[in-house]
N, C-alpha and C positions, 0 to 999 in steps of 0.2 A: 328408317333413316333417322327420325326424330330421337329414337333411342340412343343410337350410335353418337350421335351430336350432344346429347345430354351426358352420355358417360364420359365423353371427351372434355367436356366442359367441367364435370364434376372432379376428373382426374387433374386438369389443370389448376383448379381451385385448391385441391389437397395438396399438389406439389407446391406451390406458392405460399400456402400456409406453413408447411414445413420448413421451407427456406427461411422464411420469416422467423419461424420458432426457433431454428437453429441459430440464426444471427443474434438472436435477443438472448439465447443462452451463452453464446461465446462473448457477447458484448459485456456481460455481468460477472466475469470470471476475476476480475481485479476490483477492489475497493480503492477509489480513487478520491482523495479528500484534498480540497485546495484550501490553503490558508495564506493571507496576506501579513506579513510580520514586518513591522516597520521599526527599526532601531534607532536610537538616538546616536549620534556620532561618538565614537570611541567608548562605546558600551557594550554590555552584553545583555541577552535575554534568554530565559530558561522557559521552555515550553513543555508541558507534559503531554505527550502523544498517547492516545488510546488506540490500539489496533484491535480490531474484532472483524473477522471473516463476515462477508456480506450473508444477510439473511438466507438460510438454506443451503449455505456453503461451509466447508470444513477445511481449515489450514492445517495441512499435513506436509511431513518431511519432504524435502526435494529427493528425486529419485525413487520414490515409491510407486507402485502402479496405483494409478488415479482411478477413482470411482466416479461416477457422474458429477457428484456435488463437490468434490475436492479442488482446492486451490493450493498452489506452492508458494504464492507471494502474495502480499498486501502492499500497494503502493500509496505513498502518502506524497503530496506536492506541497512545497511552500513557495510563496512569492516573497523575497526579502529586499527590502530597501532601507535606505536611510532617512530619517525625518527631514533632514536638511541637506542641500547640495554643499559639498566639501570642494576645496581646491583640487585634491587629487583622491583617487578612489582609495577606500580603506580595505585592508585584507580582511576577508571574512572566513572565519573557522567555525565549523559545525562539529558537535561532539555529542555523541549518545551516551548516556549513563543512566545509572539506578534501573536496570531492566528487571522487570517482574512478570511472572505468568501468574494471573489470578492473585495477584497482591503478595506473591511468594517469591524469593530470589533464589530459592534452593536449585531449580533447574534452569535459571536464567543463562547459562552457558550454552544452551542448546538455540537461542535466538541469535540470529545475525541481523544487524541493522546496517545496511549498506546505505552510504550516504554520497550522492553525486551531484555536484562536485562537493569533495571535501574541503578544498580551500579554493577560494577565488577572490575577487574584489568586488565591492560594493559601492554605489553612490546612490544618488536619489532616484534612479531608474530599477525597476524590478530585475531580480536575478533569481531564476528558477532553481529550487533545490528539490531534488528527487530522493526520497527516502523509501527503499524497499527492504521488508521485513520477511525473513524466511525462518524456518525451524529445521533443525538438524535431527536426524533420527536418533532418538533415545537408544540406550543400552538395552533396556527391558521393556516388555508390554506393559508391565505395571506403571512404569513412569509415563509410557505414552497415554494410558489411561487417565493419569492424573492431569497432564496438561493439554489433552486433547479439546480442542474447541473453547479453550479458555482466554480471556481476554490478555492481551499483553500490554503492558504500559512501561513507558520508558521517558526519561527526560531529554529534550534535545537542547542544547545551549548554543546560540548563535552569539560569536563576538566579534565586533568589528573594531579594528585597532590599527 
């Protein structure tokens, strides 16, 4: 009876440990960076974003068969607000430019930077902006080997007018 009880207890601990391990694995699939950006009223600000897959993960093109350490997107989150309250909210426009993979713009066309929302209004309260970065499947394996797991950089320009 004691052996059976010990076996059941060991089995429960093993199942609980694997459940926690699986949650921790899925919880780390996306890199989320939060930054707060404060704009002066009627001005623009350019921020350089550095996108690197989480440690042990590889950013791969959407639609490919995923291996255990692959991720298809990296998410950046920004909180944007004006440094002073204005009479009426200003239009906020966000644009991505100067996209590079490992400091080179040759294959930059493979990178997609999705901005949500692209246009909104901003005042002295925070507006959350989510940037999702993905890569498209390159035409050859040689190009993929050049861009695989390399840092992606781009400029984000926030304009309030």
